[in-house]
mmCIF file of the N, C-alpha and C atoms, coordinates in Angstrom:
data_MODEL
# 
_entry.id   MODEL 
# 
loop_
_atom_site.group_PDB 
_atom_site.id 
_atom_site.type_symbol 
_atom_site.label_atom_id 
_atom_site.label_alt_id 
_atom_site.label_comp_id 
_atom_site.label_asym_id 
_atom_site.label_entity_id 
_atom_site.label_seq_id 
_atom_site.pdbx_PDB_ins_code 
_atom_site.Cartn_x 
_atom_site.Cartn_y 
_atom_site.Cartn_z 
_atom_site.occupancy 
_atom_site.B_iso_or_equiv 
_atom_site.pdbx_formal_charge 
_atom_site.auth_seq_id 
_atom_site.auth_comp_id 
_atom_site.auth_asym_id 
_atom_site.auth_atom_id 
_atom_site.pdbx_PDB_model_num 
ATOM 1   N N  . UNK A 1 1  ? -27.853 -1.640 16.968 1.00 0.00 ? 1  UNK A N  1 
ATOM 2   C CA . UNK A 1 1  ? -26.428 -1.364 17.078 1.00 0.00 ? 1  UNK A CA 1 
ATOM 3   C C  . UNK A 1 1  ? -25.993 -0.475 15.916 1.00 0.00 ? 1  UNK A C  1 
ATOM 4   N N  . UNK A 1 2  ? -25.193 0.533  16.206 1.00 0.00 ? 2  UNK A N  1 
ATOM 5   C CA . UNK A 1 2  ? -24.743 1.484  15.185 1.00 0.00 ? 2  UNK A CA 1 
ATOM 6   C C  . UNK A 1 2  ? -23.712 0.840  14.272 1.00 0.00 ? 2  UNK A C  1 
ATOM 7   N N  . UNK A 1 3  ? -23.687 1.303  13.042 1.00 0.00 ? 3  UNK A N  1 
ATOM 8   C CA . UNK A 1 3  ? -22.670 0.828  12.108 1.00 0.00 ? 3  UNK A CA 1 
ATOM 9   C C  . UNK A 1 3  ? -21.314 1.355  12.532 1.00 0.00 ? 3  UNK A C  1 
ATOM 10  N N  . UNK A 1 4  ? -20.259 0.568  12.358 1.00 0.00 ? 4  UNK A N  1 
ATOM 11  C CA . UNK A 1 4  ? -18.927 1.071  12.695 1.00 0.00 ? 4  UNK A CA 1 
ATOM 12  C C  . UNK A 1 4  ? -18.537 2.213  11.766 1.00 0.00 ? 4  UNK A C  1 
ATOM 13  N N  . UNK A 1 5  ? -17.653 3.048  12.239 1.00 0.00 ? 5  UNK A N  1 
ATOM 14  C CA . UNK A 1 5  ? -17.165 4.168  11.449 1.00 0.00 ? 5  UNK A CA 1 
ATOM 15  C C  . UNK A 1 5  ? -16.543 3.653  10.157 1.00 0.00 ? 5  UNK A C  1 
ATOM 16  N N  . UNK A 1 6  ? -16.904 4.260  9.021  1.00 0.00 ? 6  UNK A N  1 
ATOM 17  C CA . UNK A 1 6  ? -16.282 3.812  7.769  1.00 0.00 ? 6  UNK A CA 1 
ATOM 18  C C  . UNK A 1 6  ? -14.779 4.088  7.785  1.00 0.00 ? 6  UNK A C  1 
ATOM 19  N N  . UNK A 1 7  ? -14.061 3.281  7.051  1.00 0.00 ? 7  UNK A N  1 
ATOM 20  C CA . UNK A 1 7  ? -12.608 3.430  6.978  1.00 0.00 ? 7  UNK A CA 1 
ATOM 21  C C  . UNK A 1 7  ? -12.258 4.209  5.720  1.00 0.00 ? 7  UNK A C  1 
ATOM 22  N N  . UNK A 1 8  ? -11.473 5.269  5.895  1.00 0.00 ? 8  UNK A N  1 
ATOM 23  C CA . UNK A 1 8  ? -10.991 6.057  4.768  1.00 0.00 ? 8  UNK A CA 1 
ATOM 24  C C  . UNK A 1 8  ? -9.661  5.465  4.303  1.00 0.00 ? 8  UNK A C  1 
ATOM 25  N N  . UNK A 1 9  ? -9.477  5.365  3.004  1.00 0.00 ? 9  UNK A N  1 
ATOM 26  C CA . UNK A 1 9  ? -8.205  4.898  2.459  1.00 0.00 ? 9  UNK A CA 1 
ATOM 27  C C  . UNK A 1 9  ? -7.321  6.099  2.126  1.00 0.00 ? 9  UNK A C  1 
ATOM 28  N N  . UNK A 1 10 ? -6.061  6.049  2.564  1.00 0.00 ? 10 UNK A N  1 
ATOM 29  C CA . UNK A 1 10 ? -5.093  7.107  2.258  1.00 0.00 ? 10 UNK A CA 1 
ATOM 30  C C  . UNK A 1 10 ? -3.869  6.465  1.628  1.00 0.00 ? 10 UNK A C  1 
ATOM 31  N N  . UNK A 1 11 ? -3.569  6.885  0.411  1.00 0.00 ? 11 UNK A N  1 
ATOM 32  C CA . UNK A 1 11 ? -2.418  6.350  -0.309 1.00 0.00 ? 11 UNK A CA 1 
ATOM 33  C C  . UNK A 1 11 ? -1.141  7.052  0.133  1.00 0.00 ? 11 UNK A C  1 
ATOM 34  N N  . UNK A 1 12 ? -0.142  6.232  0.503  1.00 0.00 ? 12 UNK A N  1 
ATOM 35  C CA . UNK A 1 12 ? 1.129   6.813  0.944  1.00 0.00 ? 12 UNK A CA 1 
ATOM 36  C C  . UNK A 1 12 ? 2.179   6.788  -0.161 1.00 0.00 ? 12 UNK A C  1 
ATOM 37  N N  . UNK A 1 13 ? 1.855   6.147  -1.272 1.00 0.00 ? 13 UNK A N  1 
ATOM 38  C CA . UNK A 1 13 ? 2.784   6.109  -2.396 1.00 0.00 ? 13 UNK A CA 1 
ATOM 39  C C  . UNK A 1 13 ? 4.035   5.287  -2.137 1.00 0.00 ? 13 UNK A C  1 
ATOM 40  N N  . UNK A 1 14 ? 3.938   4.337  -1.220 1.00 0.00 ? 14 UNK A N  1 
ATOM 41  C CA . UNK A 1 14 ? 5.095   3.493  -0.903 1.00 0.00 ? 14 UNK A CA 1 
ATOM 42  C C  . UNK A 1 14 ? 4.663   2.291  -0.100 1.00 0.00 ? 14 UNK A C  1 
ATOM 43  N N  . UNK A 1 15 ? 5.623   1.674  0.565  1.00 0.00 ? 15 UNK A N  1 
ATOM 44  C CA . UNK A 1 15 ? 5.365   0.440  1.297  1.00 0.00 ? 15 UNK A CA 1 
ATOM 45  C C  . UNK A 1 15 ? 5.117   0.644  2.787  1.00 0.00 ? 15 UNK A C  1 
ATOM 46  N N  . UNK A 1 16 ? 5.739   1.663  3.383  1.00 0.00 ? 16 UNK A N  1 
ATOM 47  C CA . UNK A 1 16 ? 5.645   1.840  4.835  1.00 0.00 ? 16 UNK A CA 1 
ATOM 48  C C  . UNK A 1 16 ? 5.793   3.308  5.188  1.00 0.00 ? 16 UNK A C  1 
ATOM 49  N N  . UNK A 1 17 ? 5.291   3.674  6.376  1.00 0.00 ? 17 UNK A N  1 
ATOM 50  C CA . UNK A 1 17 ? 5.374   5.040  6.875  1.00 0.00 ? 17 UNK A CA 1 
ATOM 51  C C  . UNK A 1 17 ? 5.287   4.965  8.402  1.00 0.00 ? 17 UNK A C  1 
ATOM 52  N N  . UNK A 1 18 ? 5.874   5.903  9.081  1.00 0.00 ? 18 UNK A N  1 
ATOM 53  C CA . UNK A 1 18 ? 5.802   5.919  10.547 1.00 0.00 ? 18 UNK A CA 1 
ATOM 54  C C  . UNK A 1 18 ? 4.453   6.493  10.994 1.00 0.00 ? 18 UNK A C  1 
ATOM 55  N N  . UNK A 1 19 ? 4.000   6.048  12.165 1.00 0.00 ? 19 UNK A N  1 
ATOM 56  C CA . UNK A 1 19 ? 2.688   6.426  12.677 1.00 0.00 ? 19 UNK A CA 1 
ATOM 57  C C  . UNK A 1 19 ? 2.519   7.940  12.759 1.00 0.00 ? 19 UNK A C  1 
ATOM 58  N N  . UNK A 1 20 ? 3.474   8.629  13.349 1.00 0.00 ? 20 UNK A N  1 
ATOM 59  C CA . UNK A 1 20 ? 3.367   10.089 13.491 1.00 0.00 ? 20 UNK A CA 1 
ATOM 60  C C  . UNK A 1 20 ? 3.278   10.787 12.144 1.00 0.00 ? 20 UNK A C  1 
ATOM 61  N N  . UNK A 1 21 ? 4.090   10.355 11.196 1.00 0.00 ? 21 UNK A N  1 
ATOM 62  C CA . UNK A 1 21 ? 4.063   10.941 9.853  1.00 0.00 ? 21 UNK A CA 1 
ATOM 63  C C  . UNK A 1 21 ? 2.714   10.694 9.190  1.00 0.00 ? 21 UNK A C  1 
ATOM 64  N N  . UNK A 1 22 ? 2.215   9.477  9.321  1.00 0.00 ? 22 UNK A N  1 
ATOM 65  C CA . UNK A 1 22 ? 0.955   9.120  8.672  1.00 0.00 ? 22 UNK A CA 1 
ATOM 66  C C  . UNK A 1 22 ? -0.199  9.939  9.227  1.00 0.00 ? 22 UNK A C  1 
ATOM 67  N N  . UNK A 1 23 ? -0.213  10.166 10.529 1.00 0.00 ? 23 UNK A N  1 
ATOM 68  C CA . UNK A 1 23 ? -1.311  10.925 11.123 1.00 0.00 ? 23 UNK A CA 1 
ATOM 69  C C  . UNK A 1 23 ? -1.380  12.334 10.550 1.00 0.00 ? 23 UNK A C  1 
ATOM 70  N N  . UNK A 1 24 ? -0.228  12.969 10.370 1.00 0.00 ? 24 UNK A N  1 
ATOM 71  C CA . UNK A 1 24 ? -0.217  14.305 9.751  1.00 0.00 ? 24 UNK A CA 1 
ATOM 72  C C  . UNK A 1 24 ? -0.588  14.209 8.276  1.00 0.00 ? 24 UNK A C  1 
ATOM 73  N N  . UNK A 1 25 ? -0.012  13.251 7.566  1.00 0.00 ? 25 UNK A N  1 
ATOM 74  C CA . UNK A 1 25 ? -0.251  13.073 6.133  1.00 0.00 ? 25 UNK A CA 1 
ATOM 75  C C  . UNK A 1 25 ? -1.737  12.831 5.847  1.00 0.00 ? 25 UNK A C  1 
ATOM 76  N N  . UNK A 1 26 ? -2.391  12.036 6.706  1.00 0.00 ? 26 UNK A N  1 
ATOM 77  C CA . UNK A 1 26 ? -3.799  11.687 6.520  1.00 0.00 ? 26 UNK A CA 1 
ATOM 78  C C  . UNK A 1 26 ? -4.741  12.784 7.015  1.00 0.00 ? 26 UNK A C  1 
ATOM 79  N N  . UNK A 1 27 ? -4.193  13.815 7.654  1.00 0.00 ? 27 UNK A N  1 
ATOM 80  C CA . UNK A 1 27 ? -5.016  14.913 8.137  1.00 0.00 ? 27 UNK A CA 1 
ATOM 81  C C  . UNK A 1 27 ? -5.739  14.626 9.439  1.00 0.00 ? 27 UNK A C  1 
ATOM 82  N N  . UNK A 1 28 ? -5.274  13.609 10.179 1.00 0.00 ? 28 UNK A N  1 
ATOM 83  C CA . UNK A 1 28 ? -5.899  13.318 11.476 1.00 0.00 ? 28 UNK A CA 1 
ATOM 84  C C  . UNK A 1 28 ? -5.575  14.413 12.484 1.00 0.00 ? 28 UNK A C  1 
ATOM 85  N N  . UNK A 1 29 ? -4.379  14.952 12.415 1.00 0.00 ? 29 UNK A N  1 
ATOM 86  C CA . UNK A 1 29 ? -3.949  16.090 13.231 1.00 0.00 ? 29 UNK A CA 1 
ATOM 87  C C  . UNK A 1 29 ? -3.024  16.952 12.382 1.00 0.00 ? 29 UNK A C  1 
ATOM 88  N N  . UNK A 1 30 ? -2.927  18.239 12.748 1.00 0.00 ? 30 UNK A N  1 
ATOM 89  C CA . UNK A 1 30 ? -2.170  19.176 11.920 1.00 0.00 ? 30 UNK A CA 1 
ATOM 90  C C  . UNK A 1 30 ? -0.704  19.327 12.298 1.00 0.00 ? 30 UNK A C  1 
ATOM 91  N N  . UNK A 1 31 ? -0.408  19.248 13.584 1.00 0.00 ? 31 UNK A N  1 
ATOM 92  C CA . UNK A 1 31 ? 0.977   19.520 13.996 1.00 0.00 ? 31 UNK A CA 1 
ATOM 93  C C  . UNK A 1 31 ? 1.630   18.294 14.622 1.00 0.00 ? 31 UNK A C  1 
ATOM 94  N N  . UNK A 1 32 ? 2.942   18.263 14.513 1.00 0.00 ? 32 UNK A N  1 
ATOM 95  C CA . UNK A 1 32 ? 3.703   17.180 15.115 1.00 0.00 ? 32 UNK A CA 1 
ATOM 96  C C  . UNK A 1 32 ? 3.523   17.121 16.623 1.00 0.00 ? 32 UNK A C  1 
ATOM 97  N N  . UNK A 1 33 ? 3.401   18.282 17.253 1.00 0.00 ? 33 UNK A N  1 
ATOM 98  C CA . UNK A 1 33 ? 3.197   18.331 18.696 1.00 0.00 ? 33 UNK A CA 1 
ATOM 99  C C  . UNK A 1 33 ? 1.875   17.701 19.104 1.00 0.00 ? 33 UNK A C  1 
ATOM 100 N N  . UNK A 1 34 ? 0.822   18.006 18.336 1.00 0.00 ? 34 UNK A N  1 
ATOM 101 C CA . UNK A 1 34 ? -0.492  17.409 18.622 1.00 0.00 ? 34 UNK A CA 1 
ATOM 102 C C  . UNK A 1 34 ? -0.459  15.904 18.425 1.00 0.00 ? 34 UNK A C  1 
ATOM 103 N N  . UNK A 1 35 ? 0.234   15.450 17.368 1.00 0.00 ? 35 UNK A N  1 
ATOM 104 C CA . UNK A 1 35 ? 0.361   14.022 17.100 1.00 0.00 ? 35 UNK A CA 1 
ATOM 105 C C  . UNK A 1 35 ? 1.072   13.339 18.261 1.00 0.00 ? 35 UNK A C  1 
ATOM 106 N N  . UNK A 1 36 ? 2.179   13.920 18.694 1.00 0.00 ? 36 UNK A N  1 
ATOM 107 C CA . UNK A 1 36 ? 2.963   13.342 19.790 1.00 0.00 ? 36 UNK A CA 1 
ATOM 108 C C  . UNK A 1 36 ? 2.110   13.206 21.050 1.00 0.00 ? 36 UNK A C  1 
ATOM 109 N N  . UNK A 1 37 ? 1.375   14.259 21.408 1.00 0.00 ? 37 UNK A N  1 
ATOM 110 C CA . UNK A 1 37 ? 0.529   14.228 22.610 1.00 0.00 ? 37 UNK A CA 1 
ATOM 111 C C  . UNK A 1 37 ? -0.560  13.167 22.495 1.00 0.00 ? 37 UNK A C  1 
ATOM 112 N N  . UNK A 1 38 ? -1.238  13.126 21.356 1.00 0.00 ? 38 UNK A N  1 
ATOM 113 C CA . UNK A 1 38 ? -2.334  12.169 21.180 1.00 0.00 ? 38 UNK A CA 1 
ATOM 114 C C  . UNK A 1 38 ? -1.836  10.735 21.306 1.00 0.00 ? 38 UNK A C  1 
ATOM 115 N N  . UNK A 1 39 ? -0.666  10.459 20.728 1.00 0.00 ? 39 UNK A N  1 
ATOM 116 C CA . UNK A 1 39 ? -0.113  9.100  20.783 1.00 0.00 ? 39 UNK A CA 1 
ATOM 117 C C  . UNK A 1 39 ? 0.312   8.755  22.206 1.00 0.00 ? 39 UNK A C  1 
ATOM 118 N N  . UNK A 1 40 ? 1.057   9.650  22.846 1.00 0.00 ? 40 UNK A N  1 
ATOM 119 C CA . UNK A 1 40 ? 1.536   9.399  24.213 1.00 0.00 ? 40 UNK A CA 1 
ATOM 120 C C  . UNK A 1 40 ? 0.371   9.232  25.185 1.00 0.00 ? 40 UNK A C  1 
ATOM 121 N N  . UNK A 1 41 ? -0.700  10.019 24.988 1.00 0.00 ? 41 UNK A N  1 
ATOM 122 C CA . UNK A 1 41 ? -1.846  9.967  25.895 1.00 0.00 ? 41 UNK A CA 1 
ATOM 123 C C  . UNK A 1 41 ? -2.780  8.782  25.624 1.00 0.00 ? 41 UNK A C  1 
ATOM 124 N N  . UNK A 1 42 ? -2.471  7.977  24.589 1.00 0.00 ? 42 UNK A N  1 
ATOM 125 C CA . UNK A 1 42 ? -3.245  6.776  24.331 1.00 0.00 ? 42 UNK A CA 1 
ATOM 126 C C  . UNK A 1 42 ? -4.526  6.994  23.548 1.00 0.00 ? 42 UNK A C  1 
ATOM 127 N N  . UNK A 1 43 ? -4.597  8.093  22.787 1.00 0.00 ? 43 UNK A N  1 
ATOM 128 C CA . UNK A 1 43 ? -5.803  8.383  22.005 1.00 0.00 ? 43 UNK A CA 1 
ATOM 129 C C  . UNK A 1 43 ? -5.738  7.849  20.581 1.00 0.00 ? 43 UNK A C  1 
ATOM 130 N N  . UNK A 1 44 ? -4.695  7.106  20.252 1.00 0.00 ? 44 UNK A N  1 
ATOM 131 C CA . UNK A 1 44 ? -4.510  6.602  18.890 1.00 0.00 ? 44 UNK A CA 1 
ATOM 132 C C  . UNK A 1 44 ? -4.492  5.079  18.907 1.00 0.00 ? 44 UNK A C  1 
ATOM 133 N N  . UNK A 1 45 ? -5.217  4.483  17.962 1.00 0.00 ? 45 UNK A N  1 
ATOM 134 C CA . UNK A 1 45 ? -5.199  3.033  17.831 1.00 0.00 ? 45 UNK A CA 1 
ATOM 135 C C  . UNK A 1 45 ? -4.608  2.634  16.483 1.00 0.00 ? 45 UNK A C  1 
ATOM 136 N N  . UNK A 1 46 ? -3.973  1.481  16.478 1.00 0.00 ? 46 UNK A N  1 
ATOM 137 C CA . UNK A 1 46 ? -3.499  0.874  15.243 1.00 0.00 ? 46 UNK A CA 1 
ATOM 138 C C  . UNK A 1 46 ? -4.095  -0.527 15.209 1.00 0.00 ? 46 UNK A C  1 
ATOM 139 N N  . UNK A 1 47 ? -4.888  -0.786 14.191 1.00 0.00 ? 47 UNK A N  1 
ATOM 140 C CA . UNK A 1 47 ? -5.589  -2.070 14.063 1.00 0.00 ? 47 UNK A CA 1 
ATOM 141 C C  . UNK A 1 47 ? -6.405  -2.401 15.309 1.00 0.00 ? 47 UNK A C  1 
ATOM 142 N N  . UNK A 1 48 ? -7.040  -1.359 15.878 1.00 0.00 ? 48 UNK A N  1 
ATOM 143 C CA . UNK A 1 48 ? -7.946  -1.548 17.000 1.00 0.00 ? 48 UNK A CA 1 
ATOM 144 C C  . UNK A 1 48 ? -7.318  -1.564 18.376 1.00 0.00 ? 48 UNK A C  1 
ATOM 145 N N  . UNK A 1 49 ? -5.987  -1.455 18.464 1.00 0.00 ? 49 UNK A N  1 
ATOM 146 C CA . UNK A 1 49 ? -5.313  -1.475 19.761 1.00 0.00 ? 49 UNK A CA 1 
ATOM 147 C C  . UNK A 1 49 ? -4.531  -0.183 19.972 1.00 0.00 ? 49 UNK A C  1 
ATOM 148 N N  . UNK A 1 50 ? -4.573  0.338  21.200 1.00 0.00 ? 50 UNK A N  1 
ATOM 149 C CA . UNK A 1 50 ? -3.826  1.557  21.517 1.00 0.00 ? 50 UNK A CA 1 
ATOM 150 C C  . UNK A 1 50 ? -2.341  1.306  21.286 1.00 0.00 ? 50 UNK A C  1 
ATOM 151 N N  . UNK A 1 51 ? -1.695  2.264  20.618 1.00 0.00 ? 51 UNK A N  1 
ATOM 152 C CA . UNK A 1 51 ? -0.252  2.165  20.376 1.00 0.00 ? 51 UNK A CA 1 
ATOM 153 C C  . UNK A 1 51 ? 0.372   3.514  20.726 1.00 0.00 ? 51 UNK A C  1 
ATOM 154 N N  . UNK A 1 52 ? 1.329   3.498  21.638 1.00 0.00 ? 52 UNK A N  1 
ATOM 155 C CA . UNK A 1 52 ? 1.953   4.739  22.109 1.00 0.00 ? 52 UNK A CA 1 
ATOM 156 C C  . UNK A 1 52 ? 3.326   4.968  21.475 1.00 0.00 ? 52 UNK A C  1 
ATOM 157 N N  . UNK A 1 53 ? 3.608   4.322  20.358 1.00 0.00 ? 53 UNK A N  1 
ATOM 158 C CA . UNK A 1 53 ? 4.912   4.465  19.692 1.00 0.00 ? 53 UNK A CA 1 
ATOM 159 C C  . UNK A 1 53 ? 4.762   5.337  18.444 1.00 0.00 ? 53 UNK A C  1 
ATOM 160 N N  . UNK A 1 54 ? 5.156   6.584  18.556 1.00 0.00 ? 54 UNK A N  1 
ATOM 161 C CA . UNK A 1 54 ? 5.037   7.510  17.434 1.00 0.00 ? 54 UNK A CA 1 
ATOM 162 C C  . UNK A 1 54 ? 5.837   7.040  16.230 1.00 0.00 ? 54 UNK A C  1 
ATOM 163 N N  . UNK A 1 55 ? 6.962   6.361  16.477 1.00 0.00 ? 55 UNK A N  1 
ATOM 164 C CA . UNK A 1 55 ? 7.815   5.882  15.406 1.00 0.00 ? 55 UNK A CA 1 
ATOM 165 C C  . UNK A 1 55 ? 7.445   4.510  14.884 1.00 0.00 ? 55 UNK A C  1 
ATOM 166 N N  . UNK A 1 56 ? 6.307   3.980  15.328 1.00 0.00 ? 56 UNK A N  1 
ATOM 167 C CA . UNK A 1 56 ? 5.900   2.646  14.850 1.00 0.00 ? 56 UNK A CA 1 
ATOM 168 C C  . UNK A 1 56 ? 5.823   2.646  13.334 1.00 0.00 ? 56 UNK A C  1 
ATOM 169 N N  . UNK A 1 57 ? 6.389   1.625  12.735 1.00 0.00 ? 57 UNK A N  1 
ATOM 170 C CA . UNK A 1 57 ? 6.378   1.478  11.278 1.00 0.00 ? 57 UNK A CA 1 
ATOM 171 C C  . UNK A 1 57 ? 5.044   0.855  10.867 1.00 0.00 ? 57 UNK A C  1 
ATOM 172 N N  . UNK A 1 58 ? 4.236   1.610  10.141 1.00 0.00 ? 58 UNK A N  1 
ATOM 173 C CA . UNK A 1 58 ? 2.970   1.093  9.638  1.00 0.00 ? 58 UNK A CA 1 
ATOM 174 C C  . UNK A 1 58 ? 3.209   0.379  8.321  1.00 0.00 ? 58 UNK A C  1 
ATOM 175 N N  . UNK A 1 59 ? 2.416   -0.631 8.080  1.00 0.00 ? 59 UNK A N  1 
ATOM 176 C CA . UNK A 1 59 ? 2.491   -1.390 6.836  1.00 0.00 ? 59 UNK A CA 1 
ATOM 177 C C  . UNK A 1 59 ? 1.195   -1.181 6.052  1.00 0.00 ? 59 UNK A C  1 
ATOM 178 N N  . UNK A 1 60 ? 1.211   -1.509 4.782  1.00 0.00 ? 60 UNK A N  1 
ATOM 179 C CA . UNK A 1 60 ? 0.010   -1.410 3.967  1.00 0.00 ? 60 UNK A CA 1 
ATOM 180 C C  . UNK A 1 60 ? -1.108  -2.226 4.606  1.00 0.00 ? 60 UNK A C  1 
ATOM 181 N N  . UNK A 1 61 ? -2.287  -1.644 4.680  1.00 0.00 ? 61 UNK A N  1 
ATOM 182 C CA . UNK A 1 61 ? -3.439  -2.325 5.261  1.00 0.00 ? 61 UNK A CA 1 
ATOM 183 C C  . UNK A 1 61 ? -3.685  -2.002 6.722  1.00 0.00 ? 61 UNK A C  1 
ATOM 184 N N  . UNK A 1 62 ? -2.692  -1.429 7.419  1.00 0.00 ? 62 UNK A N  1 
ATOM 185 C CA . UNK A 1 62 ? -2.904  -1.038 8.817  1.00 0.00 ? 62 UNK A CA 1 
ATOM 186 C C  . UNK A 1 62 ? -3.974  0.046  8.891  1.00 0.00 ? 62 UNK A C  1 
ATOM 187 N N  . UNK A 1 63 ? -4.785  0.014  9.958  1.00 0.00 ? 63 UNK A N  1 
ATOM 188 C CA . UNK A 1 63 ? -5.841  0.998  10.155 1.00 0.00 ? 63 UNK A CA 1 
ATOM 189 C C  . UNK A 1 63 ? -5.544  1.799  11.417 1.00 0.00 ? 63 UNK A C  1 
ATOM 190 N N  . UNK A 1 64 ? -5.449  3.116  11.249 1.00 0.00 ? 64 UNK A N  1 
ATOM 191 C CA . UNK A 1 64 ? -5.162  4.030  12.358 1.00 0.00 ? 64 UNK A CA 1 
ATOM 192 C C  . UNK A 1 64 ? -6.462  4.724  12.750 1.00 0.00 ? 64 UNK A C  1 
ATOM 193 N N  . UNK A 1 65 ? -6.737  4.757  14.049 1.00 0.00 ? 65 UNK A N  1 
ATOM 194 C CA . UNK A 1 65 ? -7.947  5.407  14.546 1.00 0.00 ? 65 UNK A CA 1 
ATOM 195 C C  . UNK A 1 65 ? -7.618  6.546  15.489 1.00 0.00 ? 65 UNK A C  1 
ATOM 196 N N  . UNK A 1 66 ? -8.411  7.628  15.382 1.00 0.00 ? 66 UNK A N  1 
ATOM 197 C CA . UNK A 1 66 ? -8.262  8.782  16.283 1.00 0.00 ? 66 UNK A CA 1 
ATOM 198 C C  . UNK A 1 66 ? -9.546  9.591  16.248 1.00 0.00 ? 66 UNK A C  1 
ATOM 199 N N  . UNK A 1 67 ? -10.127 9.831  17.425 1.00 0.00 ? 67 UNK A N  1 
ATOM 200 C CA . UNK A 1 67 ? -11.324 10.660 17.595 1.00 0.00 ? 67 UNK A CA 1 
ATOM 201 C C  . UNK A 1 67 ? -12.443 10.291 16.618 1.00 0.00 ? 67 UNK A C  1 
ATOM 202 N N  . UNK A 1 68 ? -12.735 9.002  16.512 1.00 0.00 ? 68 UNK A N  1 
ATOM 203 C CA . UNK A 1 68 ? -13.852 8.559  15.702 1.00 0.00 ? 68 UNK A CA 1 
ATOM 204 C C  . UNK A 1 68 ? -13.557 8.355  14.226 1.00 0.00 ? 68 UNK A C  1 
ATOM 205 N N  . UNK A 1 69 ? -12.370 8.734  13.776 1.00 0.00 ? 69 UNK A N  1 
ATOM 206 C CA . UNK A 1 69 ? -11.993 8.496  12.374 1.00 0.00 ? 69 UNK A CA 1 
ATOM 207 C C  . UNK A 1 69 ? -11.100 7.273  12.292 1.00 0.00 ? 69 UNK A C  1 
ATOM 208 N N  . UNK A 1 70 ? -11.247 6.506  11.212 1.00 0.00 ? 70 UNK A N  1 
ATOM 209 C CA . UNK A 1 70 ? -10.378 5.366  10.961 1.00 0.00 ? 70 UNK A CA 1 
ATOM 210 C C  . UNK A 1 70 ? -9.827  5.505  9.556  1.00 0.00 ? 70 UNK A C  1 
ATOM 211 N N  . UNK A 1 71 ? -8.506  5.391  9.431  1.00 0.00 ? 71 UNK A N  1 
ATOM 212 C CA . UNK A 1 71 ? -7.827  5.616  8.152  1.00 0.00 ? 71 UNK A CA 1 
ATOM 213 C C  . UNK A 1 71 ? -6.898  4.440  7.879  1.00 0.00 ? 71 UNK A C  1 
ATOM 214 N N  . UNK A 1 72 ? -7.007  3.871  6.661  1.00 0.00 ? 72 UNK A N  1 
ATOM 215 C CA . UNK A 1 72 ? -6.211  2.708  6.278  1.00 0.00 ? 72 UNK A CA 1 
ATOM 216 C C  . UNK A 1 72 ? -5.032  3.145  5.415  1.00 0.00 ? 72 UNK A C  1 
ATOM 217 N N  . UNK A 1 73 ? -3.862  2.562  5.682  1.00 0.00 ? 73 UNK A N  1 
ATOM 218 C CA . UNK A 1 73 ? -2.647  2.808  4.884  1.00 0.00 ? 73 UNK A CA 1 
ATOM 219 C C  . UNK A 1 73 ? -2.765  2.041  3.576  1.00 0.00 ? 73 UNK A C  1 
ATOM 220 N N  . UNK A 1 74 ? -2.723  2.752  2.461  1.00 0.00 ? 74 UNK A N  1 
ATOM 221 C CA . UNK A 1 74 ? -2.825  2.129  1.134  1.00 0.00 ? 74 UNK A CA 1 
ATOM 222 C C  . UNK A 1 74 ? -1.611  2.523  0.281  1.00 0.00 ? 74 UNK A C  1 
ATOM 223 N N  . UNK A 1 75 ? -1.287  1.692  -0.733 1.00 0.00 ? 75 UNK A N  1 
ATOM 224 C CA . UNK A 1 75 ? -0.116  1.994  -1.573 1.00 0.00 ? 75 UNK A CA 1 
ATOM 225 C C  . UNK A 1 75 ? -0.335  3.239  -2.428 1.00 0.00 ? 75 UNK A C  1 
# 
């Protein structure tokens, strides 16, 4: 069995951030339009579950996944 994808830590410098903002900030996607499409189409996971809410408030420790990358929200 293959090892799971390593999780990258990305510091947001605060307590919370919205999913769409975090995806751009973490470099998962470059444009807001691409982020919106990926989320609406169900290609984004939060803590292992598909989440279609671009405005979802992420908390410290949440893990966002997209196209094989996993990124954790850190302070």
